[in-house]
C-alpha positions in Angstrom: 36.7 -3.7 -4.4 36.3 -0.9 -7.0 37.3 -1.7 -10.6 37.9 1.3 -12.8 37.4 0.6 -16.5 38.7 3.3 -19.0 35.8 4.9 -21.0 36.5 5.3 -24.7 35.7 8.5 -26.4 35.2 9.2 -30.1 38.0 7.9 -32.3 39.7 9.9 -35.1 42.1 8.0 -37.2 45.5 9.4 -37.7 48.4 8.6 -40.0 46.7 6.1 -42.4 49.3 4.6 -44.7 49.8 1.7 -47.0 53.0 -0.1 -46.1 55.7 -1.4 -48.5 54.3 -5.0 -48.1 50.8 -3.9 -48.9 49.5 -3.9 -45.4 47.4 -0.9 -44.3 48.1 0.8 -40.9 46.4 3.6 -38.9 46.7 5.0 -35.4 44.5 6.9 -33.1 44.5 8.3 -29.6 42.0 7.6 -26.8 41.7 6.9 -23.1 44.8 5.0 -21.8 44.0 1.3 -21.1 40.8 1.3 -23.3 40.3 -1.7 -25.5 39.3 -1.5 -29.2 38.5 -4.0 -32.0 38.6 -3.3 -35.7 36.1 -4.5 -38.3 36.1 -4.0 -42.1 34.2 -4.5 -45.3 34.7 -3.8 -49.0 31.1 -2.3 -49.3 30.1 0.2 -46.6 26.4 -0.3 -47.2 26.6 -3.8 -45.5 24.9 -3.8 -42.1 27.4 -3.3 -39.2 26.5 -6.7 -37.8 28.0 -8.3 -41.0 31.4 -6.5 -40.9 34.4 -8.8 -40.6 36.3 -8.7 -37.3 40.0 -8.1 -38.0 41.3 -8.1 -34.4 42.3 -5.6 -31.7 44.1 -2.3 -31.9 47.4 -2.3 -29.9 48.2 0.3 -27.3 51.7 1.3 -28.3 52.0 4.1 -25.6 49.6 5.5 -23.0 46.5 6.4 -25.0 48.2 5.8 -28.4 46.7 3.0 -30.4 47.7 1.3 -33.7 46.2 -1.2 -36.0 47.8 -3.0 -39.0 45.7 -4.9 -41.5 48.0 -7.6 -42.8 45.1 -8.9 -44.9 44.9 -5.7 -47.0 47.3 -6.7 -49.8 45.2 -7.7 -52.8 42.1 -5.9 -51.6 41.7 -2.8 -53.7 39.3 -1.0 -51.3 38.4 -1.6 -47.7 36.4 0.4 -45.1 37.2 0.2 -41.4 35.5 0.8 -38.1 37.0 0.9 -34.6 34.8 -0.5 -31.9 35.1 -0.3 -28.1 33.5 -3.2 -26.2 
């Protein structure tokens, strides 16, 4: 049996926006079926191993991904990274 796993390519964030409820949302395109996790910190000099995992990005259409940070309200500045397993 052959199992094909989508290979992720470089991610460019699109449409970043702060929503009315204070949540922060962004989208990006990539290989359909790929999986992504999002991590964040308030200080970008922190080692990548110490960034906080926020959860996975959702594929809202083939190759179209979106992430909403519902924890963003009350955090004046946050830096994000998208990771592929």
